C-alpha distance (Angstrom), angle and dihedral (degrees) to the residues before:
residue distance angle dihedral
M1 . . .
K2 3.80 . .
E3 3.76 114.9 .
N4 3.79 111.7 -124.1
T5 3.78 96.6 -131.2
A6 3.78 136.3 129.0
D7 3.80 88.4 -105.9
S8 3.80 89.0 69.4
I9 3.80 91.9 68.2
T10 3.79 101.1 37.1
I11 3.80 127.6 90.7
P12 3.80 105.9 -114.3
Y13 3.80 95.2 -179.2
V14 3.80 129.3 78.4
R15 3.81 128.1 -111.0
Q16 3.78 113.4 -150.0
M17 3.78 130.9 -173.3
R18 3.79 103.1 -124.5
P19 3.82 129.3 170.0
Y20 3.78 114.7 -116.0
R21 3.81 91.9 -111.1
E22 3.83 87.2 67.9
W23 3.81 94.7 52.1
S24 3.78 104.1 107.5
P25 3.80 109.4 155.4
G26 3.77 118.7 -153.2
I27 3.81 117.3 -149.2
H28 3.79 113.8 -142.1
Y29 3.80 101.3 171.5
A30 3.81 135.4 2.2
Q31 3.77 123.8 174.5
A32 3.81 145.0 138.0
Q33 3.79 111.3 -123.4
T34 3.79 139.4 -173.2
M35 3.81 112.7 -148.2
P36 3.83 126.1 -170.6
T37 3.78 123.7 -125.2
G38 3.80 113.0 -76.8
K39 3.78 145.3 62.8
L40 3.78 126.9 -55.8
N41 3.79 122.7 -147.3
W42 3.78 122.6 -82.2
R43 3.79 110.6 -100.8
R44 3.79 147.1 159.8
L45 3.79 128.4 -137.6
Y46 3.78 133.6 -142.0
D47 3.81 91.1 -152.2
F48 3.81 136.2 35.4
E49 3.78 123.5 -87.2
L50 3.80 129.9 -161.1
L51 3.80 108.6 -156.8
Y52 3.80 114.8 -168.8
V53 3.82 123.0 -170.8
S54 3.79 107.7 -140.4
Q55 3.80 95.6 171.8
G56 3.80 134.9 9.3
A57 3.80 129.6 7.6
A58 3.79 135.9 -70.8
V59 3.78 142.1 166.5
T60 3.79 130.8 -141.4
T61 3.79 120.2 -155.4
M62 3.80 112.9 -152.7
H63 3.82 136.0 145.4
D64 3.83 87.7 15.4
A65 3.81 89.4 -64.0
A66 3.80 133.3 104.4
Y67 3.82 119.6 -126.7
P68 3.84 110.8 -162.7
L69 3.80 113.9 -151.3
Q70 3.79 126.5 -161.0
A71 3.79 127.4 -173.1
G72 3.80 108.2 -68.7
Q73 3.81 94.8 33.4
M74 3.79 130.1 106.3
I75 3.78 134.6 -161.4
L76 3.81 128.6 -154.6
L77 3.81 113.1 -138.1
P78 3.83 108.7 -160.0
P79 3.81 124.2 -152.4
G80 3.78 120.9 -87.7
V81 3.82 95.8 13.9
W82 3.79 119.0 124.3
H83 3.80 110.9 -122.7
Q84 3.78 141.1 160.6
N85 3.80 126.1 -155.8
E86 3.79 121.5 -152.1
V87 3.81 129.1 -172.9
L88 3.80 109.7 -139.5
S89 3.79 102.7 177.3
E90 3.80 124.0 86.7
P91 2.98 127.4 -88.7
H92 3.81 95.2 -3.9
A93 3.79 147.5 -39.0
K94 3.78 130.0 -126.0
F95 3.79 123.6 -131.8
I96 3.76 143.9 -179.7
G97 3.79 112.3 -144.5
I98 3.80 125.9 -169.9
H99 3.82 123.0 180.0
F100 3.80 114.6 -162.1
D101 3.76 147.9 146.6
F102 3.80 126.2 -138.3
L103 3.79 100.6 -128.8
G104 3.78 105.6 32.5
E105 3.79 90.8 -116.9
M106 3.81 97.8 130.4
D107 3.81 125.4 92.9
V108 3.79 104.4 -151.4
Q109 3.79 116.3 -174.5
C110 3.81 102.1 151.1
E111 3.81 143.8 3.2
D112 3.81 92.2 -82.8
D113 3.81 87.7 64.8
M114 3.83 89.3 61.0
V115 3.82 104.8 30.0
V116 3.80 118.3 54.1
N117 3.78 116.2 -116.7
E118 3.80 99.4 -145.6
N119 3.81 90.9 -153.7
H120 3.78 90.1 60.3
V121 3.83 110.8 26.7
Q122 3.80 115.9 -178.2
P123 3.84 107.0 -162.2
R124 3.82 93.5 -172.4
K125 3.80 90.6 63.2
F126 3.81 96.8 66.0
A127 3.80 108.6 115.6
V128 3.81 123.3 -113.1
E129 3.80 120.4 -119.1
A130 3.80 111.3 -136.2
V131 3.81 113.8 -142.7
S132 3.80 134.8 -178.7
D133 3.79 138.4 -159.7
E134 3.80 90.3 -113.3
F135 3.82 97.7 62.2
S136 3.78 137.6 26.9
P137 3.82 113.8 -111.7
L138 3.79 114.3 -72.8
S139 3.80 90.4 -124.8
D140 3.81 91.7 59.9
H141 3.81 85.1 84.0
L142 3.78 115.9 38.9
V143 3.83 101.3 -177.4
Y144 3.80 120.6 60.2
H145 3.79 136.7 179.7
P146 3.82 99.0 -146.0
S147 3.78 121.9 -152.3
P148 3.81 120.9 -112.9
A149 3.80 87.5 -104.4
V150 3.81 91.5 58.7
V151 3.81 91.5 50.6
E152 3.78 89.9 49.7
W153 3.81 91.4 50.2
M154 3.80 89.5 50.3
E155 3.79 90.8 52.3
Q156 3.80 91.2 48.5
L157 3.79 90.1 48.5
I158 3.81 90.9 53.2
Q159 3.79 90.4 50.6
E160 3.81 93.1 49.9
F161 3.81 93.0 44.1
S162 3.81 91.3 49.5
M163 3.80 97.5 45.2
R164 3.83 95.0 41.0
S165 3.78 94.0 -160.5
P166 3.82 117.6 175.8
G167 3.81 109.3 -66.9
Y168 3.82 94.2 17.2
K169 3.81 93.2 132.2
L170 3.80 91.2 58.8
I171 3.81 91.9 48.2
C172 3.82 91.5 47.5
K173 3.79 90.2 50.5
G174 3.81 91.5 51.6
L175 3.80 92.8 47.3
M176 3.81 91.1 48.6
L177 3.80 91.6 51.2
N178 3.81 88.7 52.4
I179 3.80 89.6 51.2
L180 3.79 94.4 48.3
V181 3.81 94.6 48.1
S182 3.80 91.5 47.8
L183 3.81 91.9 51.5
L184 3.81 91.1 47.2
R185 3.79 89.5 51.5
T186 3.81 87.8 51.4
Q187 3.79 87.5 61.9
M188 3.79 89.5 54.0
A189 3.81 90.6 49.4
R190 3.81 88.9 52.8
R191 3.78 91.1 54.6
I192 3.81 91.0 47.8
A193 3.80 90.3 48.8
K194 3.79 90.8 52.8
S195 3.79 91.3 47.7
T196 3.82 94.7 58.9
P197 3.82 125.4 62.2
H198 3.83 88.9 -133.8
G199 3.80 94.2 54.0
P200 3.83 95.7 96.6
Q201 3.81 90.1 49.4
I202 3.80 92.5 53.7
A203 3.82 91.1 45.3
A204 3.81 89.5 51.5
L205 3.81 90.6 50.8
M206 3.80 91.3 51.2
Q207 3.80 90.7 51.0
A208 3.81 90.9 48.4
V209 3.81 91.4 53.5
E210 3.79 90.5 49.2
A211 3.81 91.4 50.1
D212 3.83 96.1 48.5
P213 3.83 113.2 17.5
S214 3.82 92.5 168.3
H215 3.81 93.1 65.7
D216 3.80 120.6 104.8
W217 3.79 99.3 -90.7
S218 3.79 99.0 172.4
S219 3.80 117.5 151.6
R220 3.77 88.8 -106.9
S221 3.82 94.0 53.4
L222 3.82 92.2 45.5
A223 3.80 91.4 49.5
S224 3.80 91.0 47.7
R225 3.80 91.3 50.2
A226 3.82 90.9 51.0
N227 3.84 92.1 40.6
M228 3.82 91.0 -125.7
H229 3.78 137.2 122.8
E230 3.82 111.5 -94.5
D231 3.82 94.7 -118.2
H232 3.80 92.6 48.3
L233 3.81 91.4 48.3
A234 3.81 91.8 49.0
K235 3.80 91.7 52.5
L236 3.81 94.3 47.9
F237 3.81 92.8 42.5
K238 3.80 93.2 53.0
R239 3.79 91.7 46.5
I240 3.81 92.9 53.4
A241 3.81 102.8 30.4
G242 3.81 95.9 35.4
K243 3.82 93.6 -125.2
P244 3.81 139.1 55.9
P245 3.83 118.6 -84.6
G246 3.82 94.3 -107.1
E247 3.79 92.8 52.2
F248 3.80 91.7 46.7
V249 3.82 91.9 51.7
A250 3.81 91.6 47.3
D251 3.81 91.3 51.0
I252 3.81 92.7 50.3
R253 3.81 91.3 48.7
H254 3.80 91.6 48.5
R255 3.79 92.9 49.6
E256 3.81 91.0 50.7
A257 3.81 91.6 46.6
R258 3.80 90.4 52.6
R259 3.81 90.7 51.2
L260 3.80 94.0 48.2
L261 3.80 91.9 48.0
R262 3.80 90.2 52.8
E263 3.78 100.4 39.8
T264 3.84 107.8 31.7
E265 3.80 140.8 52.2
Q266 3.79 93.7 -133.6
T267 3.78 116.4 132.2
V268 3.78 119.9 -105.3
M269 3.82 89.2 -109.8
E270 3.82 91.9 52.4
I271 3.80 91.1 48.8
G272 3.79 92.0 48.6
Q273 3.80 90.6 52.8
Q274 3.79 92.0 45.5
V275 3.81 91.8 56.5
G276 3.78 95.4 43.9
Y277 3.83 108.1 -86.0
E278 3.80 115.2 115.7
D279 3.81 93.6 179.9
L280 3.82 114.0 72.1
H281 3.79 94.9 -156.9
Y282 3.81 92.7 50.3
F283 3.80 90.9 48.0
S284 3.82 90.5 50.8
R285 3.81 92.1 49.4
V286 3.81 92.5 48.7
F287 3.81 91.9 47.0
K288 3.80 92.7 48.9
R289 3.80 90.8 49.0
H290 3.81 89.4 56.6
E291 3.79 99.6 37.2
G292 3.81 105.4 26.4
I293 3.82 91.8 -126.7
S294 3.80 135.1 66.7
P295 3.84 122.3 -94.6
R296 3.81 90.8 -106.6
E297 3.80 92.1 50.1
Y298 3.81 90.0 47.5
R299 3.83 91.9 52.1
K300 3.81 91.5 48.7
L301 3.81 92.6 48.6
A302 3.81 93.5 45.2
R303 3.80 91.2 53.9
M304 3.78 92.1 48.1
L305 3.80 89.7 55.6
């Protein structure tokens, strides 16, 4: 049970201005998990955790506030902060969890090095958050809507961390740096979105694409939905989302196709149609261009791993 004390809403870790050349994230744990409906125990961490909901729904209670999480959303759990995770969806939800520190300063040998044992708290172990002049601290925003690229990097990181092939630590570090920079850029995009009167419209379009990737999301239909000229929409969309509308739609469809290939028994044709491609051959060509292998080969490889 969480203690109702002032410590539960303070920031017990340190933020330090550090140049990017000193950012050297250490990965302590990386795994995909399926959790049944219900509440987990209250806990605190020594390190940082990124918890991404790949399927289902959950809620995290932290700082005396509830943070609802739907599939496609991610929450940052900072060190030393009391929190409780709860799976809301029946019969379970699926997650990707990555524990890390920014500077590689932690020596993690077991779970007690990541999760605080309240009978033996070690304040010096709480990880440092690296910050820069260019971005606000990552922990200023706890809930993120990561891009398809970030999800793919997380999946690659899990594979490298699990297989532990020679050089895996270096690859994991590089993937984690990609993830961190992308999330920091998301903060910037949020500020840009708030600074333009069309920001909420673009954000709503992005959410609509995420919710129904099979819909006709041509530039014309997107512009019509936003009541804008196509060229104007494309410029605003790229400024806020970081990529043109067509590329954003393609990335969302590819991410969903990857998930369905891994997690369902649907045929490749059914999956292609479900993510917006009526033609099987075109879907296969697009998938191979993104992934380097065909949908069938991807499914076979994913199940081997």
